[in-house]
PAMI-514104 format. One record per atom (N, C-alpha, C): residue number from 1; residue in three letters; atom name; x, y, z. Coordinates in Angstrom, 1 decimal. Layout:
N
R   filo   mardo   tordren       px       py       pz
R    NUM     ALA        CA        X        Y        Z
...
//
This chain:
120
R   filo   mardo   tordren       px       py       pz
R      1     UNK         N      0.9     -1.4      0.1
R      1     UNK        CA      0.1     -0.2      0.1
R      1     UNK         C      0.9      1.2      0.0
R      2     UNK         N      0.6      2.1     -0.9
R      2     UNK        CA      1.3      3.4     -1.2
R      2     UNK         C      0.3      4.6     -1.1
R      3     UNK         N      0.6      6.0     -0.6
R      3     UNK        CA      0.1      7.2     -0.1
R      3     UNK         C      0.8      8.0     -0.4
R      4     UNK         N      0.0      9.2     -1.1
R      4     UNK        CA      0.7     10.3     -1.7
R      4     UNK         C     -0.5     11.8     -1.0
R      5     UNK         N      0.1     12.6     -1.0
R      5     UNK        CA     -0.4     13.7     -0.6
R      5     UNK         C      0.0     15.1     -1.1
R      6     UNK         N     -0.8     16.0     -1.6
R      6     UNK        CA     -0.2     17.1     -1.8
R      6     UNK         C     -1.2     18.4     -1.6
R      7     UNK         N     -0.8     19.6     -1.5
R      7     UNK        CA     -1.6     20.9     -1.1
R      7     UNK         C     -1.4     22.0     -2.1
R      8     UNK         N     -2.3     22.8     -2.6
R      8     UNK        CA     -2.2     23.6     -3.4
R      8     UNK         C     -2.5     24.9     -3.1
R      9     UNK         N     -2.2     25.8     -3.0
R      9     UNK        CA     -2.5     27.3     -2.8
R      9     UNK         C     -3.6     27.9     -3.9
R     10     UNK         N     -4.8     28.2     -3.2
R     10     UNK        CA     -5.8     29.0     -4.2
R     10     UNK         C     -5.4     30.0     -4.8
R     11     UNK         N     -4.7     31.1     -4.5
R     11     UNK        CA     -4.4     32.4     -4.9
R     11     UNK         C     -3.3     32.1     -6.1
R     12     UNK         N     -2.4     31.0     -5.7
R     12     UNK        CA     -1.4     30.8     -7.0
R     12     UNK         C     -2.0     30.3     -7.9
R     13     UNK         N     -3.2     29.2     -8.0
R     13     UNK        CA     -4.0     28.9     -9.0
R     13     UNK         C     -4.7     29.9     -9.7
R     14     UNK         N     -5.5     30.7     -9.0
R     14     UNK        CA     -6.0     31.6     -9.5
R     14     UNK         C     -5.4     32.8    -10.3
R     15     UNK         N     -4.3     33.2    -10.0
R     15     UNK        CA     -3.7     34.0    -10.5
R     15     UNK         C     -3.1     33.5    -12.1
R     16     UNK         N     -2.8     32.3    -12.3
R     16     UNK        CA     -2.2     31.5    -13.2
R     16     UNK         C     -3.2     31.5    -14.4
R     17     UNK         N     -4.4     31.0    -13.9
R     17     UNK        CA     -5.8     30.7    -14.2
R     17     UNK         C     -6.3     32.0    -14.7
R     18     UNK         N     -6.0     33.1    -14.3
R     18     UNK        CA     -6.6     34.5    -14.5
R     18     UNK         C     -5.7     35.1    -15.9
R     19     UNK         N     -4.4     34.6    -15.7
R     19     UNK        CA     -3.4     35.0    -16.4
R     19     UNK         C     -3.5     34.3    -17.9
R     20     UNK         N     -3.7     33.3    -17.9
R     20     UNK        CA     -3.4     32.2    -19.1
R     20     UNK         C     -4.9     31.3    -19.7
R     21     UNK         N     -5.9     31.3    -18.6
R     21     UNK        CA     -7.4     30.8    -18.7
R     21     UNK         C     -7.1     29.3    -18.8
R     22     UNK         N     -8.1     29.0    -20.2
R     22     UNK        CA     -8.2     27.2    -20.5
R     22     UNK         C     -6.7     27.0    -20.8
R     23     UNK         N     -6.2     28.3    -21.6
R     23     UNK        CA     -4.8     27.0    -22.2
R     23     UNK         C     -3.9     26.7    -20.9
R     24     UNK         N     -4.0     27.5    -19.8
R     24     UNK        CA     -3.3     26.6    -18.6
R     24     UNK         C     -4.0     25.6    -17.8
R     25     UNK         N     -5.3     25.5    -18.1
R     25     UNK        CA     -5.8     24.2    -17.6
R     25     UNK         C     -5.6     23.1    -18.6
R     26     UNK         N     -5.3     23.3    -19.9
R     26     UNK        CA     -5.4     22.3    -21.2
R     26     UNK         C     -3.8     21.7    -21.0
R     27     UNK         N     -2.8     22.3    -20.3
R     27     UNK        CA     -1.5     21.8    -19.7
R     27     UNK         C     -1.7     20.4    -19.1
R     28     UNK         N     -2.6     20.5    -18.3
R     28     UNK        CA     -2.5     19.2    -17.3
R     28     UNK         C     -3.8     18.4    -16.7
R     29     UNK         N     -5.1     18.9    -17.7
R     29     UNK        CA     -6.2     18.4    -17.7
R     29     UNK         C     -6.6     18.1    -18.9
R     30     UNK         N     -7.7     17.0    -19.0
R     30     UNK        CA     -8.3     16.3    -20.1
R     30     UNK         C     -9.5     17.5    -20.1
R     31     UNK         N    -10.2     17.3    -21.3
R     31     UNK        CA    -11.3     18.3    -21.8
R     31     UNK         C    -12.2     17.8    -21.1
R     32     UNK         N    -12.4     16.6    -20.3
R     32     UNK        CA    -13.5     16.2    -19.6
R     32     UNK         C    -13.2     16.7    -18.2
R     33     UNK         N    -12.1     16.4    -17.6
R     33     UNK        CA    -11.7     17.3    -16.6
R     33     UNK         C    -11.8     18.7    -16.5
R     34     UNK         N    -11.6     19.5    -17.4
R     34     UNK        CA    -11.9     21.3    -17.8
R     34     UNK         C    -13.2     21.5    -17.6
R     35     UNK         N    -14.4     20.4    -18.4
R     35     UNK        CA    -15.4     21.0    -18.1
R     35     UNK         C    -16.0     20.5    -16.7
R     36     UNK         N    -15.6     19.6    -16.1
R     36     UNK        CA    -16.3     19.4    -14.8
R     36     UNK         C    -15.9     20.9    -13.8
R     37     UNK         N    -14.2     20.9    -14.2
R     37     UNK        CA    -14.2     22.4    -13.2
R     37     UNK         C    -14.9     23.4    -13.5
R     38     UNK         N    -15.1     23.7    -14.7
R     38     UNK        CA    -15.6     25.0    -15.3
R     38     UNK         C    -17.1     25.3    -14.9
R     39     UNK         N    -17.7     24.0    -14.7
R     39     UNK        CA    -19.0     23.9    -14.3
R     39     UNK         C    -19.4     23.6    -12.8
R     40     UNK         N    -18.4     23.6    -11.8
R     40     UNK        CA    -18.2     23.6    -10.3
R     40     UNK         C    -18.9     25.0     -9.8
R     41     UNK         N    -19.4     25.4     -8.7
R     41     UNK        CA    -19.8     26.6     -8.3
R     41     UNK         C    -18.1     27.3     -7.7
R     42     UNK         N    -17.4     26.4     -7.4
R     42     UNK        CA    -16.1     27.3     -6.9
R     42     UNK         C    -15.0     26.9     -8.0
R     43     UNK         N    -14.9     27.3     -9.2
R     43     UNK        CA    -14.0     27.1    -10.2
R     43     UNK         C    -12.6     26.7     -9.9
R     44     UNK         N    -12.2     27.6     -9.3
R     44     UNK        CA    -10.8     27.9     -8.7
R     44     UNK         C    -10.3     26.3     -7.7
R     45     UNK         N    -11.4     26.1     -6.9
R     45     UNK        CA    -10.8     25.4     -6.0
R     45     UNK         C    -11.1     24.0     -6.7
R     46     UNK         N    -12.2     24.0     -7.6
R     46     UNK        CA    -12.2     22.7     -8.3
R     46     UNK         C    -10.8     22.4     -9.1
R     47     UNK         N    -10.1     23.2     -9.9
R     47     UNK        CA     -8.8     23.2    -10.3
R     47     UNK         C     -7.9     22.8     -9.7
R     48     UNK         N     -7.8     23.7     -8.5
R     48     UNK        CA     -6.5     23.3     -7.6
R     48     UNK         C     -6.8     21.9     -6.9
R     49     UNK         N     -7.9     21.2     -6.8
R     49     UNK        CA     -7.9     20.1     -6.3
R     49     UNK         C     -7.6     18.9     -7.3
R     50     UNK         N     -8.3     19.0     -8.5
R     50     UNK        CA     -7.7     18.1     -9.6
R     50     UNK         C     -6.2     18.4     -9.5
R     51     UNK         N     -5.4     19.6     -9.7
R     51     UNK        CA     -4.1     19.6     -9.6
R     51     UNK         C     -3.3     18.7     -8.5
R     52     UNK         N     -3.9     19.1     -7.2
R     52     UNK        CA     -3.7     18.6     -5.9
R     52     UNK         C     -3.7     17.1     -6.0
R     53     UNK         N     -4.7     16.5     -6.7
R     53     UNK        CA     -5.2     15.0     -6.7
R     53     UNK         C     -4.1     13.9     -7.6
R     54     UNK         N     -3.7     15.2     -8.9
R     54     UNK        CA     -2.7     14.3    -10.0
R     54     UNK         C     -1.3     14.1     -9.3
R     55     UNK         N     -0.9     15.4     -8.5
R     55     UNK        CA      0.2     15.2     -7.6
R     55     UNK         C      0.5     14.3     -6.8
R     56     UNK         N     -0.7     13.8     -5.9
R     56     UNK        CA     -0.9     12.9     -4.7
R     56     UNK         C     -0.9     11.6     -5.5
R     57     UNK         N     -1.7     11.3     -6.7
R     57     UNK        CA     -1.2      9.9     -7.2
R     57     UNK         C     -0.2      9.7     -7.6
R     58     UNK         N      1.0     10.4     -8.4
R     58     UNK        CA      2.1     10.4     -8.8
R     58     UNK         C      2.9     10.2     -7.9
R     59     UNK         N      3.0     10.6     -6.6
R     59     UNK        CA      3.5     10.5     -5.5
R     59     UNK         C      3.5      9.2     -4.7
R     60     UNK         N      2.0      8.7     -4.8
R     60     UNK        CA      1.9      7.6     -4.3
R     60     UNK         C      2.1      6.3     -5.1
R     61     UNK         N      2.3      6.4     -6.5
R     61     UNK        CA      2.6      5.9     -7.4
R     61     UNK         C      4.6      5.5     -7.4
R     62     UNK         N      5.0      6.8     -7.0
R     62     UNK        CA      6.4      6.7     -6.6
R     62     UNK         C      7.2      6.9     -7.9
R     63     UNK         N      6.6      7.2     -9.2
R     63     UNK        CA      7.1      7.7    -10.1
R     63     UNK         C      7.5      9.4    -10.6
R     64     UNK         N      6.7     10.2     -9.7
R     64     UNK        CA      6.4     11.4    -10.3
R     64     UNK         C      5.7     11.5    -11.6
R     65     UNK         N      6.3     12.9    -12.3
R     65     UNK        CA      5.5     12.5    -13.6
R     65     UNK         C      7.0     12.4    -14.2
R     66     UNK         N      7.0     10.8    -14.5
R     66     UNK        CA      8.1     10.4    -15.4
R     66     UNK         C      8.1      9.1    -15.5
R     67     UNK         N      9.0      8.6    -16.2
R     67     UNK        CA      8.6      6.8    -16.3
R     67     UNK         C      7.4      6.6    -17.3
R     68     UNK         N      7.1      7.7    -18.1
R     68     UNK        CA      5.8      7.4    -18.9
R     68     UNK         C      4.6      7.9    -18.5
R     69     UNK         N      4.8      8.7    -17.3
R     69     UNK        CA      3.4      9.2    -16.6
R     69     UNK         C      3.4     10.7    -16.6
R     70     UNK         N      2.6     11.2    -17.2
R     70     UNK        CA      2.4     12.6    -17.7
R     70     UNK         C      0.8     13.0    -17.1
R     71     UNK         N      0.9     14.5    -16.9
R     71     UNK        CA     -0.1     15.4    -16.3
R     71     UNK         C     -1.6     14.7    -17.1
R     72     UNK         N     -1.7     14.1    -18.2
R     72     UNK        CA     -2.8     13.8    -19.0
R     72     UNK         C     -2.9     12.0    -19.0
R     73     UNK         N     -2.1     11.4    -18.5
R     73     UNK        CA     -1.9      9.9    -18.0
R     73     UNK         C     -3.1      9.3    -17.5
R     74     UNK         N     -3.7     10.4    -16.8
R     74     UNK        CA     -4.9      9.9    -15.6
R     74     UNK         C     -6.1     11.2    -15.5
R     75     UNK         N     -7.3     10.9    -15.7
R     75     UNK        CA     -7.9     12.0    -15.4
R     75     UNK         C     -8.6     11.6    -13.8
R     76     UNK         N     -8.6     13.0    -13.2
R     76     UNK        CA     -9.5     13.0    -12.2
R     76     UNK         C    -11.2     13.3    -12.4
R     77     UNK         N    -12.1     12.2    -12.1
R     77     UNK        CA    -13.1     12.5    -12.4
R     77     UNK         C    -14.2     12.2    -11.4
R     78     UNK         N    -15.2     12.4    -11.2
R     78     UNK        CA    -16.5     12.1    -10.2
R     78     UNK         C    -17.5     11.0    -10.7
R     79     UNK         N    -17.8     10.2     -9.5
R     79     UNK        CA    -19.1      9.5     -9.9
R     79     UNK         C    -20.1     10.1     -9.6
R     80     UNK         N    -21.3      9.2     -9.6
R     80     UNK        CA    -23.0      9.7     -9.8
R     80     UNK         C    -22.8     10.6     -8.3
R     81     UNK         N    -22.0     10.2     -7.3
R     81     UNK        CA    -22.5     11.0     -6.0
R     81     UNK         C    -21.6     11.9     -5.9
R     82     UNK         N    -20.7     11.8     -6.6
R     82     UNK        CA    -19.6     13.1     -6.7
R     82     UNK         C    -18.4     12.7     -5.8
R     83     UNK         N    -18.1     11.8     -5.8
R     83     UNK        CA    -16.8     11.0     -5.3
R     83     UNK         C    -15.7     11.1     -6.4
R     84     UNK         N    -14.4     11.9     -6.1
R     84     UNK        CA    -13.6     11.7     -6.9
R     84     UNK         C    -12.9     10.2     -7.2
R     85     UNK         N    -12.6     10.1     -8.6
R     85     UNK        CA    -11.6      8.9     -8.7
R     85     UNK         C    -11.0      9.0     -9.6
R     86     UNK         N    -10.0      8.0     -9.9
R     86     UNK        CA     -8.9      8.2    -10.9
R     86     UNK         C     -9.6      7.4    -12.3
R     87     UNK         N     -9.4      7.6    -13.4
R     87     UNK        CA     -9.7      6.9    -14.8
R     87     UNK         C     -8.1      7.2    -15.3
R     88     UNK         N     -7.5      5.9    -15.7
R     88     UNK        CA     -6.1      5.9    -16.3
R     88     UNK         C     -6.8      6.2    -17.9
R     89     UNK         N     -5.6      7.0    -18.7
R     89     UNK        CA     -5.8      7.2    -20.0
R     89     UNK         C     -5.3      5.9    -20.8
R     90     UNK         N     -5.6      5.7    -22.0
R     90     UNK        CA     -5.6      4.4    -22.7
R     90     UNK         C     -4.2      4.1    -22.7
R     91     UNK         N     -3.0      5.3    -22.6
R     91     UNK        CA     -1.6      4.8    -22.3
R     91     UNK         C     -1.1      4.4    -21.0
R     92     UNK         N     -1.9      4.8    -20.1
R     92     UNK        CA     -1.7      4.1    -19.1
R     92     UNK         C     -2.3      2.9    -18.4
R     93     UNK         N     -1.5      2.0    -17.9
R     93     UNK        CA     -2.6      0.9    -17.3
R     93     UNK         C     -1.8      0.6    -15.7
R     94     UNK         N     -2.9      0.1    -15.1
R     94     UNK        CA     -2.3     -0.1    -14.0
R     94     UNK         C     -2.4     -1.8    -13.8
R     95     UNK         N     -1.6     -2.5    -13.1
R     95     UNK        CA     -1.7     -3.9    -12.7
R     95     UNK         C     -3.2     -4.2    -12.3
R     96     UNK         N     -3.7     -5.5    -12.6
R     96     UNK        CA     -4.6     -6.2    -12.4
R     96     UNK         C     -4.9     -6.0    -10.8
R     97     UNK         N     -5.9     -5.7    -10.4
R     97     UNK        CA     -6.2     -5.9     -8.9
R     97     UNK         C     -5.7     -4.4     -8.0
R     98     UNK         N     -5.1     -3.4     -8.9
R     98     UNK        CA     -4.6     -2.2     -8.3
R     98     UNK         C     -6.0     -1.2     -8.1
R     99     UNK         N     -6.2     -0.8     -6.6
R     99     UNK        CA     -7.2      0.1     -6.4
R     99     UNK         C     -6.5      1.5     -6.0
R    100     UNK         N     -6.8      2.5     -6.5
R    100     UNK        CA     -6.7      3.9     -6.4
R    100     UNK         C     -8.0      4.6     -5.4
R    101     UNK         N     -7.6      5.0     -4.3
R    101     UNK        CA     -8.3      5.4     -3.7
R    101     UNK         C     -8.1      7.0     -3.7
R    102     UNK         N     -8.8      8.3     -3.7
R    102     UNK        CA     -8.5      9.7     -3.5
R    102     UNK         C     -9.6     10.4     -2.8
R    103     UNK         N     -8.9     11.5     -2.2
R    103     UNK        CA    -10.0     12.2     -1.4
R    103     UNK         C     -9.3     13.6     -1.4
R    104     UNK         N    -10.2     14.7     -2.2
R    104     UNK        CA    -10.2     16.0     -2.3
R    104     UNK         C    -10.9     16.9     -1.3
R    105     UNK         N    -10.3     17.9     -0.7
R    105     UNK        CA    -10.9     18.7      0.2
R    105     UNK         C    -10.2     20.4     -0.2
R    106     UNK         N    -10.9     21.5      0.2
R    106     UNK        CA    -10.4     22.8      0.3
R    106     UNK         C    -11.2     23.6      1.1
R    107     UNK         N    -10.2     24.8      1.5
R    107     UNK        CA    -11.1     25.8      2.1
R    107     UNK         C    -10.8     27.0      1.5
R    108     UNK         N    -10.7     28.1      1.9
R    108     UNK        CA    -10.8     29.6      1.5
R    108     UNK         C     -9.4     29.6      0.8
R    109     UNK         N     -8.4     28.9      1.6
R    109     UNK        CA     -7.3     29.2      1.2
R    109     UNK         C     -6.2     28.0      0.3
R    110     UNK         N     -6.8     27.0      0.3
R    110     UNK        CA     -6.1     26.1     -0.2
R    110     UNK         C     -6.5     24.7     -0.5
R    111     UNK         N     -6.4     24.0     -1.5
R    111     UNK        CA     -6.6     22.6     -1.4
R    111     UNK         C     -5.6     21.2     -1.2
R    112     UNK         N     -6.6     20.3     -0.7
R    112     UNK        CA     -5.6     19.2     -0.6
R    112     UNK         C     -6.0     18.0     -0.9
R    113     UNK         N     -5.2     16.8     -1.4
R    113     UNK        CA     -5.7     15.8     -1.7
R    113     UNK         C     -4.8     14.7     -1.3
R    114     UNK         N     -5.4     13.4     -1.4
R    114     UNK        CA     -4.5     12.3     -0.5
R    114     UNK         C     -4.8     11.3     -1.8
R    115     UNK         N     -3.8     10.6     -1.9
R    115     UNK        CA     -4.3      9.2     -2.7
R    115     UNK         C     -3.6      7.8     -1.9
R    116     UNK         N     -4.6      7.2     -1.8
R    116     UNK        CA     -4.0      5.6     -1.5
R    116     UNK         C     -4.2      4.7     -2.7
R    117     UNK         N     -3.0      3.9     -2.6
R    117     UNK        CA     -2.7      2.9     -3.9
R    117     UNK         C     -2.5      1.7     -3.3
R    118     UNK         N     -3.1      0.6     -3.7
R    118     UNK        CA     -3.1     -0.9     -3.2
R    118     UNK         C     -3.3     -1.9     -4.2
R    119     UNK         N     -2.1     -2.8     -4.0
R    119     UNK        CA     -2.1     -3.7     -5.2
R    119     UNK         C     -1.2     -3.3     -6.2
R    120     UNK         N      0.1     -2.6     -6.2
R    120     UNK        CA      0.9     -2.1     -6.7
R    120     UNK         C      1.9     -3.1     -6.9
//
């Protein structure tokens, strides 16, 4: 079992997003993730949460963004109840039986995410 955690400052994300808009998001989010973020009531918190979740996942994987793992190698989506989950892109596969759980939270200042991976 592996764990990863990351925290992101909302002001930092807001400044970059205000300057570069959707082009900034396209660097690390899929089109589906961008659509989800832009339809949330707290857009900046949603963006920051997904950024933190991606960082937490690669920390738990132990690879960082290297060894064939990139920002768009997986997506952070939500199920019908709103719970976040990880969906790997076609180019990335996890071992059979591998389970990834993530949790995302935010307040007025920051977003934090934790990833727990079992079965690597």
